[in-house]
TORGU-435960 format. One record per atom (N, C-alpha, C): residue number from 0; residue in one letter; x, y, z. Coordinates in steps of 0.2 Angstrom, whole numbers, plus 2048, in hexadecimal, padded with zeros to 3 digits. Example, Ala and Ser with C-alpha at 12.3 -4.5 7.8 and 13.67 -1.06 7.14 Angstrom:
# residues 2
PT,0,A,842,7E4,827
PT,0,A,83E,7EA,827
PT,0,A,842,7F0,827
PT,1,S,840,7F5,823
PT,1,S,844,7FB,824
PT,1,S,840,800,827
END
This chain:
# residues 107
PT,0,M,993,3B3,5B4
PT,0,M,98F,3B5,5B9
PT,0,M,989,3B8,5B7
PT,1,A,984,3B8,5BB
PT,1,A,97D,3BA,5B9
PT,1,A,97D,3C2,5B7
PT,2,K,978,3C3,5B2
PT,2,K,977,3CA,5B0
PT,2,K,970,3CC,5B3
PT,3,I,96C,3C8,5B6
PT,3,I,966,3C9,5B9
PT,3,I,965,3C5,5BF
PT,4,K,962,3C7,5C4
PT,4,K,961,3C3,5CA
PT,4,K,95A,3C4,5CD
PT,5,R,958,3BF,5D1
PT,5,R,952,3BF,5D4
PT,5,R,952,3C0,5DB
PT,6,D,94F,3C5,5DE
PT,6,D,94F,3C7,5E5
PT,6,D,94B,3C1,5E9
PT,7,P,94E,3BE,5EE
PT,7,P,94B,3B9,5F1
PT,7,P,945,3BB,5F5
PT,8,E,944,3C1,5F7
PT,8,E,93E,3C3,5FB
PT,8,E,939,3C5,5F7
PT,9,S,93A,3CA,5F2
PT,9,S,934,3CC,5EE
PT,9,S,933,3C8,5E8
PT,10,T,938,3C4,5E6
PT,10,T,938,3BF,5E0
PT,10,T,938,3C3,5DA
PT,11,Q,939,3CA,5DA
PT,11,Q,93A,3CE,5D4
PT,11,Q,941,3CD,5D1
PT,12,L,941,3CE,5CA
PT,12,L,948,3CD,5C7
PT,12,L,94B,3D4,5C6
PT,13,Y,952,3D5,5C7
PT,13,Y,955,3DB,5C7
PT,13,Y,95B,3DA,5C2
PT,14,F,95C,3E0,5BF
PT,14,F,962,3E1,5BB
PT,14,F,965,3E8,5BB
PT,15,Q,96C,3E8,5BB
PT,15,Q,96F,3EE,5BB
PT,15,Q,96F,3F2,5B4
PT,16,C,96D,3F8,5B4
PT,16,C,96C,3FC,5AE
PT,16,C,972,401,5AE
PT,17,P,976,400,5A9
PT,17,P,97C,404,5A7
PT,17,P,97A,40B,5A6
PT,18,G,974,40C,5A2
PT,18,G,972,413,5A0
PT,18,G,970,417,5A6
PT,19,C,96C,414,5AB
PT,19,C,96A,418,5B1
PT,19,C,96F,417,5B7
PT,20,G,972,412,5B7
PT,20,G,977,411,5BC
PT,20,G,974,40E,5C2
PT,21,H,96E,40B,5C2
PT,21,H,96B,408,5C8
PT,21,H,967,402,5C6
PT,22,L,965,3FE,5CA
PT,22,L,961,3F8,5C9
PT,22,L,95A,3FA,5C6
PT,23,H,957,3F5,5C2
PT,23,H,950,3F5,5C0
PT,23,H,94D,3EF,5C2
PT,24,A,947,3EF,5C4
PT,24,A,944,3E9,5C6
PT,24,A,93E,3E7,5C1
PT,25,I,93C,3E1,5C0
PT,25,I,936,3DF,5BC
PT,25,I,933,3D9,5C0
PT,26,N,92D,3D8,5BE
PT,26,N,929,3D2,5C1
PT,26,N,929,3CD,5BB
PT,27,D,929,3C6,5BD
PT,27,D,928,3C1,5B8
PT,27,D,923,3BC,5BB
PT,28,S,922,3B7,5B8
PT,28,S,91C,3B2,5BA
PT,28,S,91E,3AF,5C1
PT,29,Q,924,3AF,5C3
PT,29,Q,926,3AD,5CA
PT,29,Q,926,3B2,5CF
PT,30,T,925,3B8,5CE
PT,30,T,925,3BE,5D3
PT,30,T,91E,3BD,5D7
PT,31,D,91F,3BE,5DD
PT,31,D,91A,3BD,5E2
PT,31,D,916,3C4,5E2
PT,32,L,911,3C5,5DF
PT,32,L,90E,3CC,5DE
PT,32,L,908,3CC,5E4
PT,33,R,907,3C7,5E8
PT,33,R,903,3C8,5ED
PT,33,R,8FC,3CB,5EC
PT,34,G,8F9,3C9,5E6
PT,34,G,8F3,3CB,5E4
PT,34,G,8F3,3D2,5E1
PT,35,E,8F9,3D5,5E0
PT,35,E,8F9,3DC,5DD
PT,35,E,8F9,3DB,5D6
PT,36,K,8F6,3E0,5D2
PT,36,K,8F6,3E0,5CB
PT,36,K,8FC,3E4,5C9
PT,37,R,901,3E1,5C6
PT,37,R,907,3E4,5C3
PT,37,R,909,3E1,5BD
PT,38,P,90D,3E5,5B9
PT,38,P,90F,3E2,5B3
PT,38,P,914,3DC,5B4
PT,39,V,913,3D7,5AF
PT,39,V,917,3D1,5B0
PT,39,V,91B,3D0,5A9
PT,40,W,921,3CF,5A9
PT,40,W,925,3CE,5A3
PT,40,W,927,3C7,5A2
PT,41,E,928,3C5,59C
PT,41,E,92B,3BE,59B
PT,41,E,932,3BE,59B
PT,42,F,935,3B9,59F
PT,42,F,93C,3B8,5A0
PT,42,F,93E,3B1,59E
PT,43,N,943,3B1,59A
PT,43,N,945,3AA,597
PT,43,N,948,3A6,59C
PT,44,G,94A,3A8,5A2
PT,44,G,94C,3A4,5A7
PT,44,G,954,3A3,5A7
PT,45,D,957,3A6,5A3
PT,45,D,95E,3A6,5A2
PT,45,D,961,3AC,5A6
PT,46,F,965,3AB,5AB
PT,46,F,967,3B1,5AF
PT,46,F,96E,3B4,5AC
PT,47,D,971,3B0,5A8
PT,47,D,977,3B2,5A5
PT,47,D,976,3B6,59E
PT,48,K,971,3B3,59A
PT,48,K,96F,3B6,594
PT,48,K,967,3B8,594
PT,49,P,965,3BC,598
PT,49,P,95E,3BD,599
PT,49,P,95B,3C0,593
PT,50,T,955,3BE,592
PT,50,T,950,3C2,58D
PT,50,T,94A,3C3,591
PT,51,I,948,3C9,590
PT,51,I,942,3CC,594
PT,51,I,93D,3CF,58E
PT,52,R,937,3CD,58F
PT,52,R,932,3D0,58A
PT,52,R,92C,3D2,58F
PT,53,A,929,3D7,58E
PT,53,A,929,3DD,589
PT,53,A,92F,3E1,58B
PT,54,S,92F,3E7,588
PT,54,S,934,3EC,58A
PT,54,S,934,3EE,591
PT,55,V,939,3F1,594
PT,55,V,93A,3F3,59B
PT,55,V,93A,3FB,59B
PT,56,L,935,3FE,59E
PT,56,L,934,405,59E
PT,56,L,935,407,5A5
PT,57,N,93A,40B,5A7
PT,57,N,93B,40D,5AE
PT,57,N,93C,414,5AE
PT,58,W,938,417,5B3
PT,58,W,938,41E,5B4
PT,58,W,93B,420,5BB
PT,59,S,93F,425,5BB
PT,59,S,942,428,5C1
PT,59,S,93F,42E,5C3
PT,60,Y,93D,42F,5C9
PT,60,Y,93A,436,5CB
PT,60,Y,93E,439,5D1
PT,61,R,93D,43F,5D2
PT,61,R,93F,443,5D8
PT,61,R,939,446,5DC
PT,62,K,93B,447,5E2
PT,62,K,936,44A,5E6
PT,62,K,934,451,5E5
PT,63,N,92D,451,5E4
PT,63,N,92A,458,5E3
PT,63,N,92A,45C,5EA
PT,64,P,92D,462,5EA
PT,64,P,92D,465,5F0
PT,64,P,926,468,5F2
PT,65,D,922,469,5ED
PT,65,D,91B,46B,5EF
PT,65,D,916,466,5F2
PT,66,S,917,460,5EE
PT,66,S,912,45A,5F1
PT,66,S,915,456,5F5
PT,67,G,91C,455,5F6
PT,67,G,91F,450,5FA
PT,67,G,920,449,5F7
PT,68,K,91D,449,5F1
PT,68,K,91D,442,5ED
PT,68,K,922,442,5E8
PT,69,Y,924,43C,5E6
PT,69,Y,929,43B,5E1
PT,69,Y,925,43B,5DA
PT,70,D,924,440,5D8
PT,70,D,920,441,5D2
PT,70,D,923,445,5CC
PT,71,I,929,447,5CD
PT,71,I,92C,44B,5C8
PT,71,I,931,446,5C4
PT,72,E,92F,445,5BD
PT,72,E,933,441,5B9
PT,72,E,93A,444,5B8
PT,73,I,93F,440,5B9
PT,73,I,946,442,5B7
PT,73,I,94A,43E,5B2
PT,74,D,947,437,5B1
PT,74,D,94B,433,5AD
PT,74,D,946,42D,5AB
PT,75,R,947,42C,5A4
PT,75,R,943,426,5A1
PT,75,R,948,421,59E
PT,76,C,947,41B,59F
PT,76,C,94C,416,59C
PT,76,C,947,410,599
PT,77,H,948,40F,593
PT,77,H,944,40A,58F
PT,77,H,948,406,58B
PT,78,S,947,3FF,58C
PT,78,S,94C,3FA,589
PT,78,S,949,3F4,588
PT,79,F,94C,3F0,584
PT,79,F,94B,3E9,583
PT,79,F,951,3E5,585
PT,80,I,950,3DF,588
PT,80,I,956,3DB,58A
PT,80,I,955,3D4,586
PT,81,T,95A,3D3,582
PT,81,T,95A,3CD,57E
PT,81,T,961,3CA,57E
PT,82,D,961,3C3,580
PT,82,D,967,3BF,581
PT,82,D,96D,3C3,584
PT,83,G,96B,3C6,58A
PT,83,G,970,3C9,58E
PT,83,G,972,3D0,58C
PT,84,M,96F,3D3,586
PT,84,M,971,3D9,584
PT,84,M,96B,3DE,585
PT,85,I,96C,3E4,587
PT,85,I,967,3E9,588
PT,85,I,967,3EE,582
PT,86,Q,961,3EF,57F
PT,86,Q,960,3F4,57A
PT,86,Q,95C,3F9,57C
PT,87,Y,960,3FF,57D
PT,87,Y,95C,405,57F
PT,87,Y,959,408,579
PT,88,L,952,40A,57B
PT,88,L,94E,40D,575
PT,88,L,950,415,575
PT,89,D,94E,418,570
PT,89,D,94F,41F,56E
PT,89,D,94C,423,573
PT,90,D,947,421,577
PT,90,D,943,426,57C
PT,90,D,946,426,582
PT,91,C,94C,422,583
PT,91,C,950,423,58A
PT,91,C,952,42A,58B
PT,92,Q,953,42C,591
PT,92,Q,955,432,592
PT,92,Q,95C,432,595
PT,93,H,960,42E,593
PT,93,H,967,42D,595
PT,93,H,96C,42C,58F
PT,94,K,973,42C,591
PT,94,K,978,42C,58B
PT,94,K,978,426,587
PT,95,L,975,420,589
PT,95,L,975,41A,586
PT,95,L,96F,419,581
PT,96,A,96A,41E,581
PT,96,A,964,41E,57C
PT,96,A,967,41C,575
PT,97,G,963,417,572
PT,97,G,964,415,56B
PT,97,G,96A,410,56B
PT,98,Q,96D,40E,570
PT,98,Q,973,409,570
PT,98,Q,971,402,573
PT,99,T,975,3FD,571
PT,99,T,974,3F6,573
PT,99,T,97B,3F4,576
PT,100,I,97B,3F2,57D
PT,100,I,981,3F0,580
PT,100,I,97F,3EA,584
PT,101,E,985,3E7,586
PT,101,E,984,3E1,58A
PT,101,E,982,3E3,591
PT,102,L,97D,3DF,594
PT,102,L,97B,3E0,59B
PT,102,L,981,3DF,5A0
PT,103,P,983,3E3,5A5
PT,103,P,988,3E1,5A9
PT,103,P,986,3DB,5AE
PT,104,E,98B,3D8,5B1
PT,104,E,98A,3D3,5B6
PT,104,E,987,3D6,5BC
PT,105,I,983,3D2,5C0
PT,105,I,980,3D5,5C6
PT,105,I,982,3D0,5CC
PT,106,D,983,3D3,5D2
PT,106,D,985,3CF,5D8
PT,106,D,97F,3CC,5DB
END
């Protein structure tokens, strides 16, 4: 079963992050950016053993009661994905920082 999937509407790629416990999304050359300037990652096209370059840096935020905006950083997840394995870098702010594990399958 696949470890990464493409959203049919946004065409973004998604994978389940065991460190954060939720999905992370990236754009590749097939993502419809509709003229928007966003980062684009290289994807090897293998949904069962994906390799993504460059690293994936994901930030989670909570709502600031003063501004009403989601601008208070609560979590950082930074990783490389190679041949279906996710390597968490040391600057992650979760329990899997510094570890390499297999990406879970995704529905």
